[in-house]
Backbone bond lengths (Angstrom), bond angles and torsions (degrees), N, CA, C in turn:
res aa  C-N    CA-C-N  psi(-1)  N-CA   C-N-CA  omega(-1)  CA-C   N-CA-C  phi
1 M - - - 1.393 - - 1.505 115.53 -
2 E 1.282 114.63 133.50 1.475 117.81 -171.54 1.499 113.25 -78.98
3 T 1.336 118.35 134.70 1.425 123.35 -175.79 1.516 106.65 -89.54
4 T 1.334 120.20 150.95 1.464 122.45 178.34 1.538 109.06 -109.24
5 G 1.299 116.39 -16.94 1.423 118.55 -175.04 1.534 115.11 79.50
6 V 1.336 118.88 6.65 1.373 125.91 -179.52 1.501 112.60 -97.09
7 V 1.322 117.34 127.56 1.469 117.47 179.91 1.497 109.17 -117.37
8 R 1.385 118.93 136.80 1.440 124.25 -176.17 1.541 104.66 -130.67
9 R 1.360 114.86 147.51 1.466 119.11 176.05 1.555 107.98 -100.12
10 I 1.276 114.99 146.37 1.475 124.95 173.39 1.533 110.21 -77.49
11 D 1.343 121.73 124.98 1.414 123.83 178.77 1.489 110.47 -74.27
12 D 1.377 117.48 173.49 1.451 121.62 177.50 1.476 117.38 -60.86
13 L 1.238 121.45 -9.69 1.483 125.75 174.81 1.568 112.12 -99.88
14 G 1.330 116.55 2.12 1.477 121.70 177.50 1.529 110.35 85.67
15 R 1.327 123.14 14.83 1.472 126.22 -177.87 1.500 107.72 -89.39
16 I 1.380 111.60 154.32 1.418 120.14 171.21 1.528 107.51 -141.01
17 V 1.347 117.06 144.51 1.432 120.85 -177.75 1.567 107.79 -96.37
18 I 1.308 112.77 129.84 1.439 118.45 177.82 1.541 105.30 -85.74
19 P 1.278 121.65 123.92 1.454 123.36 -176.50 1.535 114.34 -55.70
20 K 1.360 118.78 144.17 1.396 122.44 -175.06 1.537 113.44 -58.16
21 E 1.311 115.95 -38.04 1.473 119.69 -179.77 1.537 108.36 -63.83
22 I 1.281 122.28 -39.24 1.439 123.93 179.93 1.479 110.01 -69.25
23 R 1.393 120.00 -43.97 1.389 125.24 177.01 1.544 111.09 -58.31
24 R 1.246 118.24 -43.41 1.479 126.99 -178.71 1.493 108.19 -64.29
25 T 1.314 117.43 -49.28 1.505 126.18 -178.42 1.556 110.15 -58.84
26 L 1.353 116.34 -43.71 1.447 121.73 -175.43 1.546 112.46 -92.76
27 G 1.323 117.01 3.08 1.521 119.12 -176.21 1.388 118.14 59.91
28 I 1.366 113.11 37.37 1.572 121.52 177.65 1.594 107.25 -92.40
29 K 1.333 113.21 114.52 1.472 119.85 179.29 1.384 109.28 -110.95
30 D 1.401 119.10 169.13 1.456 124.81 172.67 1.523 109.78 -50.27
31 G 1.284 117.34 132.02 1.422 126.77 177.87 1.574 113.42 87.09
32 T 1.342 118.02 -5.07 1.434 119.49 177.10 1.522 111.00 -60.70
33 S 1.331 116.22 134.05 1.499 117.15 177.92 1.478 110.93 -86.81
34 L 1.284 121.79 137.25 1.464 124.61 179.94 1.457 110.91 -116.94
35 E 1.341 120.64 142.38 1.491 125.47 171.24 1.519 106.54 -91.73
36 I 1.313 117.40 147.79 1.380 122.21 -178.94 1.610 106.54 -119.99
37 F 1.345 113.46 129.52 1.411 118.86 -177.40 1.543 108.14 -125.85
38 V 1.350 116.75 145.11 1.530 120.89 170.91 1.451 108.02 -121.92
39 E 1.364 111.04 131.27 1.443 119.50 175.36 1.434 110.42 -140.34
40 K 1.349 112.89 111.24 1.439 118.84 -174.81 1.551 113.48 59.71
41 D 1.280 118.33 -111.88 1.488 119.31 179.41 1.534 110.44 -109.26
42 M 1.305 117.58 19.25 1.531 120.69 -179.50 1.531 109.51 -114.44
43 V 1.277 118.57 146.12 1.386 129.76 165.34 1.539 109.96 -109.03
44 A 1.324 118.91 122.86 1.420 119.11 179.63 1.573 107.30 -123.27
45 L 1.361 110.04 144.73 1.468 119.76 177.46 1.523 107.30 -111.53
46 K 1.357 117.70 143.10 1.437 126.48 179.04 1.483 108.91 -139.00
47 K 1.342 118.23 136.15 1.433 121.39 173.84 1.529 113.04 -57.71
48 H 1.316 115.86 124.81 1.510 120.82 -176.04 1.537 110.98 -82.87
49 S 1.242 116.33 134.01 1.527 123.30 174.89 1.541 108.88 -124.05
50 S 1.343 116.26 109.78 1.437 118.81 174.90 1.457 114.15 -60.44
51 M 1.383 119.76 -21.16 1.432 123.88 173.99 1.516 112.47 -67.50
52 N 1.398 116.41 -28.86 1.464 116.24 -177.01 1.597 108.34 -67.17
53 N 1.347 120.23 -26.41 1.392 118.09 176.82 1.528 115.54 -61.20
54 L 1.360 113.82 -17.22 1.506 118.62 178.05 1.528 112.51 -107.19
55 L 1.310 116.04 22.65 1.438 122.85 -173.91 1.570 113.45 -52.92
56 H 1.244 116.64 -57.60 1.453 122.96 -178.88 1.551 109.38 -61.81
57 F 1.305 115.39 -49.58 1.405 119.44 177.30 1.488 114.75 -57.68
58 A 1.410 118.23 -38.79 1.409 120.92 179.71 1.559 110.52 -68.35
59 E 1.294 117.85 -36.80 1.445 119.66 176.53 1.491 112.65 -60.85
60 V 1.277 117.20 -48.23 1.466 121.36 179.42 1.602 111.82 -65.05
61 Y 1.319 111.86 -36.28 1.514 117.76 176.24 1.555 111.71 -61.83
62 V 1.378 116.33 -49.10 1.488 116.05 -176.09 1.553 110.64 -71.87
63 D 1.351 117.17 -34.33 1.441 121.05 172.06 1.552 113.12 -54.61
64 S 1.262 113.00 -43.67 1.494 117.87 -179.79 1.442 113.44 -68.71
65 I 1.307 118.26 -39.62 1.493 121.69 174.57 1.555 110.32 -63.89
66 Y 1.236 116.02 -45.50 1.473 121.62 -177.78 1.525 108.13 -61.90
67 N 1.330 117.29 -45.52 1.477 119.75 -178.85 1.504 111.06 -63.03
68 S 1.353 115.97 -29.12 1.506 118.91 -177.91 1.521 114.60 -81.19
69 I 1.325 115.53 -46.92 1.449 121.45 -174.29 1.513 119.22 -114.10
70 K 1.357 116.52 -1.71 1.464 124.51 174.28 1.492 112.74 56.73
71 K 1.361 119.89 39.78 1.447 123.39 174.02 1.529 107.56 -119.46
72 D 1.330 115.35 141.42 1.465 116.45 177.47 1.480 110.90 -68.49
73 I 1.337 118.66 135.16 1.406 122.33 -176.23 1.559 108.28 -133.84
74 I 1.351 113.47 144.82 1.498 121.86 -173.57 1.545 108.21 -135.52
75 I 1.320 114.58 136.44 1.477 121.31 166.59 1.490 112.21 -119.03
76 T 1.389 119.09 131.30 1.411 122.07 -176.21 1.529 103.62 -124.80
77 D 1.385 110.26 162.59 1.399 119.94 160.17 1.520 107.45 -99.17
78 R 1.279 120.30 -159.55 1.470 122.02 -179.64 1.545 114.70 -75.13
79 D 1.326 115.63 -6.75 1.445 119.94 -175.64 1.489 115.29 -123.67
80 N 1.354 116.57 -39.24 1.524 121.57 -168.27 1.513 112.42 -141.71
81 V 1.277 113.22 161.85 1.448 119.75 173.33 1.556 105.19 -78.67
82 I 1.326 117.24 125.56 1.482 118.50 -174.97 1.540 111.95 -108.27
83 A 1.380 113.44 -19.82 1.518 117.07 177.90 1.577 105.67 -155.55
84 C 1.292 115.38 143.50 1.422 121.48 171.94 1.434 112.79 -162.93
85 A 1.314 117.29 156.27 1.498 124.38 -178.33 1.464 109.56 -142.20
86 G 1.364 110.96 148.91 1.415 119.46 179.48 1.561 110.48 113.03
87 G 1.294 119.10 -165.81 1.493 124.66 -170.85 1.541 110.11 -68.12
88 I 1.296 121.34 -13.34 1.414 125.11 -173.35 1.552 111.89 -95.74
89 K 1.270 114.45 -7.37 1.514 119.32 -169.95 1.549 114.24 -50.43
90 K 1.371 114.05 -49.79 1.485 115.21 -176.61 1.551 113.95 -67.62
91 E 1.344 115.87 -32.50 1.462 116.53 176.60 1.527 116.69 -77.38
92 Y 1.316 116.55 -22.81 1.461 120.19 -169.72 1.484 117.63 -104.84
93 L 1.331 114.17 -29.78 1.537 120.84 -167.85 1.584 108.84 -63.20
94 N 1.251 117.76 131.17 1.438 127.19 -179.40 1.509 116.84 60.73
95 K 1.346 117.23 16.48 1.479 124.81 172.12 1.566 111.25 -82.20
96 P 1.315 115.34 149.23 1.436 118.04 178.17 1.554 108.41 -74.15
97 I 1.306 114.89 145.02 1.464 120.93 -176.39 1.405 111.37 -79.32
98 S 1.311 120.10 158.61 1.481 124.82 179.35 1.468 113.76 -74.53
99 S 1.352 117.05 160.34 1.489 120.92 177.76 1.495 110.14 -62.02
100 Y 1.361 118.36 -31.01 1.456 119.36 179.62 1.530 108.56 -67.72
101 L 1.278 119.75 -41.31 1.505 119.98 -179.43 1.602 106.47 -71.68
102 E 1.203 119.07 -37.14 1.554 119.36 178.42 1.459 106.89 -61.31
103 D 1.305 123.73 -37.04 1.424 128.22 -179.71 1.536 108.48 -69.44
104 C 1.246 116.22 -46.85 1.568 122.03 174.68 1.578 108.44 -52.73
105 I 1.300 114.14 -52.28 1.494 116.75 -179.23 1.538 113.62 -62.73
106 E 1.311 117.81 -40.72 1.410 124.71 179.67 1.479 110.88 -62.38
107 K 1.287 116.27 -41.16 1.518 123.82 -179.25 1.588 115.08 -87.32
108 S 1.364 112.68 -0.66 1.530 120.22 -174.03 1.473 111.70 49.31
109 N 1.354 113.05 48.64 1.535 118.53 -175.82 1.585 104.59 -80.64
110 I 1.379 115.57 143.28 1.386 123.22 167.35 1.584 104.01 -112.81
111 I 1.411 114.15 120.09 1.436 114.33 -176.02 1.536 108.38 -123.04
112 V 1.301 116.29 137.90 1.473 120.09 175.80 1.608 103.14 -128.29
113 E 1.297 113.85 116.50 1.501 118.79 179.04 1.560 105.77 -113.51
114 K 1.310 117.60 103.96 1.409 124.55 -177.95 1.540 114.66 -83.72
115 E 1.313 119.03 -16.20 1.383 123.75 178.04 1.525 109.14 -107.38
116 L 1.403 116.89 155.95 1.404 121.37 176.50 1.523 112.51 -55.53
117 N 1.309 116.91 123.59 1.441 117.74 -179.23 1.534 107.05 -150.93
118 N 1.366 114.84 158.86 1.499 117.56 178.89 1.503 108.66 -85.04
119 I 1.345 110.93 143.14 1.519 117.97 178.64 1.521 106.53 -140.80
120 S 1.273 120.96 151.09 1.383 128.55 172.09 1.469 106.82 -119.77
121 I 1.415 112.79 108.65 1.502 118.94 175.49 1.487 110.96 -89.16
122 I 1.321 112.92 -46.82 1.555 119.36 -177.51 1.527 105.57 -109.98
123 Q 1.319 114.49 155.65 1.499 122.12 174.89 1.574 111.72 -52.23
124 G 1.230 113.98 129.20 1.526 118.77 172.20 1.516 116.48 76.10
125 K 1.312 119.46 15.05 1.410 123.83 177.74 1.494 113.87 -136.54
126 Q 1.284 119.78 129.27 1.499 125.70 176.68 1.596 105.55 -114.95
127 E 1.279 109.30 142.38 1.523 119.77 174.03 1.565 107.52 -124.68
128 E 1.313 111.89 148.10 1.488 117.12 168.38 1.491 107.74 -107.59
129 C 1.327 112.91 113.99 1.464 117.17 -176.19 1.491 109.65 -160.86
130 R 1.393 116.92 179.21 1.429 122.94 163.27 1.508 106.83 -98.78
131 Y 1.365 117.45 152.41 1.408 118.68 -176.55 1.541 116.18 -157.74
132 V 1.281 115.34 164.34 1.499 122.32 172.41 1.542 106.21 -131.63
133 I 1.258 114.85 134.13 1.441 122.34 174.27 1.593 110.03 -126.22
134 N 1.317 111.95 128.59 1.485 114.72 179.47 1.587 103.80 -134.84
135 T 1.400 113.75 137.36 1.440 116.44 -177.03 1.465 107.14 -80.97
136 V 1.362 115.52 151.07 1.418 123.54 170.41 1.568 110.02 -95.35
137 I 1.291 117.21 114.78 1.458 121.05 -177.40 1.507 111.74 -111.70
138 S 1.290 119.60 125.29 1.480 125.55 175.94 1.481 110.23 -125.11
139 N 1.247 119.41 130.32 1.461 123.48 179.61 1.502 113.41 51.83
140 G 1.313 114.83 36.61 1.444 122.18 178.38 1.545 118.57 77.02
141 E 1.377 111.29 8.43 1.478 119.08 -175.95 1.548 109.49 -118.63
142 S 1.310 114.99 134.36 1.558 120.11 179.36 1.550 105.07 -74.63
143 I 1.282 114.51 120.58 1.528 117.41 -176.36 1.508 115.36 -118.80
144 G 1.300 114.13 -5.60 1.522 118.24 -178.18 1.538 110.96 172.23
145 A 1.319 115.22 -164.61 1.476 118.96 -177.09 1.508 109.25 -149.19
146 V 1.330 111.51 153.94 1.548 117.15 169.43 1.623 103.65 -115.97
147 I 1.313 116.00 127.95 1.439 119.46 -176.28 1.584 109.66 -125.89
148 M 1.226 118.91 132.63 1.473 119.29 172.63 1.572 108.05 -119.15
149 L 1.330 112.80 132.44 1.490 120.40 -178.65 1.448 108.26 -108.37
150 S 1.365 121.81 149.27 1.361 124.87 167.31 1.477 109.29 -137.78
151 F 1.317 117.32 122.54 1.503 124.50 -169.75 1.624 106.05 -90.56
152 D 1.311 116.98 -33.25 1.436 120.23 -177.20 1.491 116.72 -110.85
153 D 1.376 114.32 -51.60 1.469 120.40 -170.93 1.465 112.70 -86.17
154 A 1.329 115.42 170.14 1.463 120.69 174.88 1.511 113.24 -72.82
155 I 1.365 114.92 155.41 1.510 118.02 169.96 1.467 104.63 -94.20
156 G 1.261 122.03 129.48 1.417 128.07 177.54 1.543 114.51 -123.97
157 D 1.338 112.50 -165.40 1.462 116.87 -177.13 1.536 113.16 -63.24
158 L 1.430 113.44 -36.55 1.479 115.74 177.24 1.463 115.89 -60.47
159 E 1.280 117.26 -40.79 1.505 120.48 178.28 1.522 110.99 -70.94
160 E 1.299 116.38 -39.83 1.516 121.28 176.84 1.509 110.67 -60.61
161 K 1.208 119.53 -46.40 1.484 126.89 -179.42 1.523 111.84 -68.88
162 T 1.277 118.33 -42.37 1.510 124.72 175.92 1.510 106.85 -59.22
163 V 1.260 122.18 -48.51 1.497 122.67 -175.04 1.609 108.25 -71.30
164 Q 1.334 114.54 -36.80 1.521 119.41 174.07 1.488 111.44 -61.58
165 I 1.306 119.45 -47.41 1.446 123.89 -179.60 1.522 111.59 -65.10
166 A 1.340 116.41 -43.24 1.533 119.61 179.80 1.582 106.43 -63.14
167 S 1.356 120.07 -47.49 1.427 118.29 -176.55 1.524 115.42 -61.43
168 Q 1.357 114.90 -41.81 1.424 122.04 178.10 1.518 109.32 -67.74
169 F 1.298 118.42 -40.19 1.455 121.02 179.81 1.539 110.97 -57.76
170 F 1.336 113.28 -51.43 1.514 116.88 -173.65 1.547 108.84 -70.69
171 G 1.333 119.93 -34.61 1.436 120.70 174.63 1.491 113.03 -61.44
172 K 1.269 117.26 -42.81 1.456 118.51 -178.32 1.568 114.19 -77.76
173 H 1.404 113.24 -23.84 1.426 119.01 178.81 1.598 108.86 -69.83
174 I 1.326 110.47 -43.38 1.479 115.83 179.32 1.560 111.87 -63.68
175 E 1.335 112.88 -35.73 1.565 115.79 179.35 1.529 113.70 -59.51
176 E 1.368 115.13 -28.54 1.429 119.30 -174.86 1.548 114.50 -74.18
């Protein structure tokens, strides 16, 4: 574990302030949920993703879609790719999402690009493809995205509806 050299005192209510530099580096904003872990004599904090609770289910879901319609498909939370299927899996899985995709999720954008166009899904990588992006919304909050990419074929109603259904399904499943 990396040390920061920063020391903070716990107040009388048991609270501690996470330094601004650390919050900025880790992308922790007001309202971000954190998980607390205890291991031996350490307390660790980790950004919580309600999408991670569905990790195995998401992997099976994207594999099923890929096997049916042969289009690369990705599910993200607000920070990382949590599940994907197709030729991009090795490159994309568990990678941090791009600022473009973060912005799409933040604004709850639904994007359908039917012409070949450049897109950055993960940090540091651009793809030329057709794509559909639909935000996963749970309890009124944007928590991730479902993305389908097509490198050769057109994007049509089937692909749009598939992504829409997947994003609504995951949003409602998390609400329960």
